[in-house]
Each structure stands twice: as C-alpha cells, then as structure tokens.
N, C-alpha and C positions, 0 to 999 in steps of 0.2 A: 786540720782542723781550723775553723776560722776563729777570729778574735772573738766573735759575738758567742760562739759556743763555749770558748774558754771563760768567759766573764759569766755566763750563765752558770757554767759547772761550778765556779768559784762560789756564786751566790747560793747555789743549792748546797754545796758543801757546809758553808757558813751557818745556814739554817738548820741543817742536820747536826753541826757541833751544838748549836744552841739548844737544840732538843735534849741532846746527851748530857748536857750540864743541868738540865732541868730535872732529870733523874735523881732518885735517891742514891747515896754515896756507893752503896753495896751493887746497886744496878750499873753505875758508871765503872765500878772496877771491872765486874764480869764483862760488860760491852767491850771495854776496851781490850780485854784477854782475847775475846771472839774475833774482835776486828784484827788484831795481830795474827792470831791464828789463820784466819782466813786468807790474809795477805800472803802468808807463807805457804799454806798448802792449798788454798781454796780454789774455787772455780775461776776458770779464764774470764768468764762473763763480769767479774768485778771491774775489770777494765771499762765496761761498757756503762758505767754509771753506778750509783749507791743503791739501786734496787734492792738487792739482798739485805745489804746493810739497814735501809730504812724500814724494810719489812721486820726486820729484827728489833730495831728500836720501837716500831709501833707494838709489837709483842710485849716489850718490856713495858712500854708506858701502860698498857692495859693491866699487865701484872701489878705494878706499882699501885694503879689507881684502885685496885681490888684489894689493896693491902697485904699482898703477898709477897714473901721474900724471895729474893731473884733465885736462889736455888730450889724454890718450890716451883719456879717457872720453868728453869732448865734442866732440873734435876742435878745430883751431885757430880756427875760426869760431865762438865762442860764441854770436852773435846767430843765425847759421844754425841752430845746435842748438836755441836757444829757438823760433824761428819753426817748425820742424819740429815741436816739442812742441804747438804750438798752431793748427797747420794747418787743422783742422777745427773749430776752436771759433770762437765769435762774439767780435769783440774791440770795445774801446771805438772803434777808428778805424772799424769797420763801421757801429755805432749812430750815430756822428757823420755818416758819409756818408749813411745812410738819412734822417737828420733834415734835412740839406741838401736832399737831393733831395725829399723831402716838402715842404719849405717852397718850392723853387722850382716843383713841379708845382703847388702851391696858388696860388702868385702869378701863374703863367702862365695859369691858368683864369679868373682875374678879368678 
C-alpha cells in the first residue's frame, strides 16, 4: 500500500469519525457497538475500506434527521440487524471454517 493511499485512508476515517460524533448520543452508542460487532464477526470486505460502515452511518443520519430513536431504526435486536447487513458476505468465521475443513480433508487423505 502506498503512502498516498494510507494518508487518504486516514483522512477518510477522520471525516467518518467526525460524522459519528455529530450523531445524537444514543445513535453513537449503538453505532460503536455495531462497529465492534462487525470487526469481530463481520465481513472480510471491511478491510477494504469503510463502505459498509459509511452506509450504516448514512442510515443513522437519516434516522436522526427524521427524529427517530436509534432502536426504531435498527430494531431492538441490534445483533440481528448486523447479521442481516452481512447476510450475503463472506465473514472471518466462514474463512476459519473453510480452513479447518481443508486441514481435516488434507489430514484424512494421508
């Protein structure tokens, strides 16, 4: 990765964080929990930029602008909301499962 891309990525992230801080407190709390959840179990594509996180943030900004509470936007099961977002994405858990299956297959062939 070039230095230019690293700098651009940091600028993009700082702008993203500024948008988060502009949200109402309840939205900030839920956003941060979603972010943690997605970084732990989420899609591999999160390493390729902040696209999904930016989409969630835009969705939250629209909800806040409409005067809705954050749980009106996500529903009360925030983890299920996250799972629905990444339903068709390859996750780290998927990669790990594939790795285990490959190792077992290889070992069984010996």
